[in-house]
C-alpha positions, 0 to 999 in steps of 0.5 A, a space after each residue: 500500500 505505501 508503494 502504491 500511495 507513492 505512486 499515485 500521490 505526489 510525496 506518497 502522503 497528502 501531508 509531507 510530514 506523514 511522507 515515507 521518508 520521514 520514517 524508517 524504511 522498514 517501517 511503512 505504517 499504513 494506518 487502518 484505524 485509531 482509539 484514544 492514543 492506539 493506532 493499528 497498521 493495516 498489517 495489524 500492529 499496535 502501536 501507541 502513538 505521540 504526536 496525534 495527527 501532527 498534534 490535530 487530536 488532542 483529545 484522542 482518536 475517535 472521542 466518542 463525545 466528539 464522534 456523537 456531536 458529529 452523527 447528530 450533525 450528520 443528521 441534519 445536512 452537511 451545507 446549505 446555501 445560507 448560514 447554518 445556527 450551528 455557525 453562529 453556536 460555533 462562533 460564540 463558542 470560540 470567543 468565549 474560550 478566546 476573549 482577546 478576539 472580537 471576531 472570527 471566521 473559519 476555513 480548513 487549515 492554517 495555511 489558509 487563515 494565515 495567508 488571509 490574515 496577510 491580506 488583511 495587513 496588507 489592505 490595512 496598512 498599505 504595505 506589502 513586506 512581511 517579516 516573519 520569525 525565521 525559527 519557526 518552521 512553518 506559516 503557510 504552504 502560499 508563495 509568501 513563506 515557501 519562497 523562504 525555503 528550500 522547496 522553492 520550485 515554481 515561485 515567482 523571485 519578487 517573493 523572496 524580496 517581500 518576505 523578511 526574517 528576525 530570530 525568535 527573543 531577537 528584538 532588536 533584530 526586528 527592530 533592525 528590520 523596521 528600521 532597514 524598511 521604514 513604511 513598508 513591513 505590513 505584519 510580523 508573524 509569529 508563533 507565540 511560543 514553540 521550542 523555547 520559552 519567550 524571554 522576559 519582555 520579549 512578546 511585549 517588545 514585538 508588540 510595541 515595535 509593530 504599534 510603533 512602527 504601524 505594523 499589524 501583530 499576527 499570532 499563529 497559535 495553530 500549535 499553541 492554542 487550545 494546548 498552552 491555553 483554552 484560550 492561546 498562548 496569548 492568555 498565557 503570556 498578556 500580549 494580545 495580537 492584532 489577528 490569530 490564525 487557530 485549528 489543529 486541536 481546535 477540533 481534535 483532527 477534524 478540518 477547521 482552523 479559525 482566523 480571529 482577532 481585532 474587528 476593525 481588521 477583520 472587518 475589511 472582509 466583510 463586505 458591510 461598507 464600501 472601503 471593505 474590498 477584502 476578499 477575505 475567506 470564501 470556501 464551499 467547505 469552510 463551515 462544513 457542519 459536521 466539522 464546526 459540531 467536532 470544534 464545538 464538541 471539542 471546545 466544549 469538553 476543554 471547558 468543562 474537563 481539565 485537559 490542559 492541565 492533563 496534557 501539562 501533567 502527562 507531558 510532565 511524566 513523559 519529560 522526566 521518564 525520558 531524561 532519567 532514562 536518558 541519564 541513566 544510558 549516559 546519553 543526557 547530551 545526545 538524546 535531549 528532551 525540550 519544550 513545554 510539557 504540553 509540546 514536547 519533542 526530542 533531539 538526537 545528535 551523534 558522536 562529534 554532538 551534532 544533530 544526527 538524522 541517521 541517529 533520530 532514524 535509528 531512534 524511531 526504528 527501535 521505538 517502533 518495533 517495540 510498539 510505539 509511533 513517537 516522531 515527537 513525544 507530544 500527548 494526548 487527553 487520552 495518554 494514560 499513565 500506563 500507556 506513559 510506562 510502557 513508553 519509558 520502558 521502550 526509550 529505555 530500550 531504543 536508548 540501550 541501542 542508541 548507546 552501542 551505536 555511538 560506540 560502534 557506529 551507527 550504520 551498523 545498527 541502522 537498517 535502511 537510509 536515514 529520514 530526511 526533513 522537510 525542507 529547510 530554511 534558505 
């Protein structure tokens, strides 16, 4: 099946991060079904999964309250010529959870929402340039962002000149961009946080720089939203952007994303006044009932149950267990766990102390063979203590092989080619 996918689907998957080159060669792992944090491949192998659909499945696979809400919605129809009552209900619930936003519009993916935010920023400011955080790997599949990566084929050269970059936690670097391009930057795009925390005052200074130079601040909260806090990272850090894009965990894996923010900016796409001239988000499936039902029920669960608290607690158990195992094998400098407990990743390094895809592949190979699929250490509401205990045992066994490979050479232990990164930044 993996071979056939590669033959008829470019890249072998509909998302590059799910492609066969992201995993060891001997584990294609075409998935048949999932329940909670467990998945089964088409060969019948069972795995505990981390990452959970690229962080989109926060409650758990086939989570019954969400599935029940979708079933009920399907009985009402899926799409109409006029807005459905559920569109209003879902929008009100979103704004209740994210009180820093005044309006919201739904679409299907984060790329579309971020690009719509850029259009609004350009219309609002009359400028063309965009500044984005260079340390953060993805904002959109559209030209303005992909022009900054090594997968920039088919993109006109002018986009390279319109997209500027600055480093996270480097407010001076952002200030230098504003000074080098006076009255030209329409928006600053960034995740409020990712793998490291903002330095004290950094986000506040970014906010102040945008205000000083007349640019909009756009937070990409695809990952941080409904994971850092029900109201997003902007609630955690107390810095409010002009616009923000949410998605992933918003609907427990169903395809809903949201562009939210200030009314005065979003209404440029409203058609309420003659100056409202932004063709913002207009998609046939943007307000599909079943997916909005999934989003509404998911957000209700966030309100009524300790989902976020569980993500932090479970993630911290994973962190501590993995770090203790790494220390026991003498690998603290070679296998590292980093990020917030609710969004943990791991890094692999070779004998020279540099990041190594070969050692990452070896680690994935060893964990997959023992029944854990873990491209990251991102947990869900369905990860139980017993799941985590089993995972730590698997990490222990995998790192035992890792330690031997540091001495023997990774090639003696690795079967097949190393995995690849999706892309690098220029």
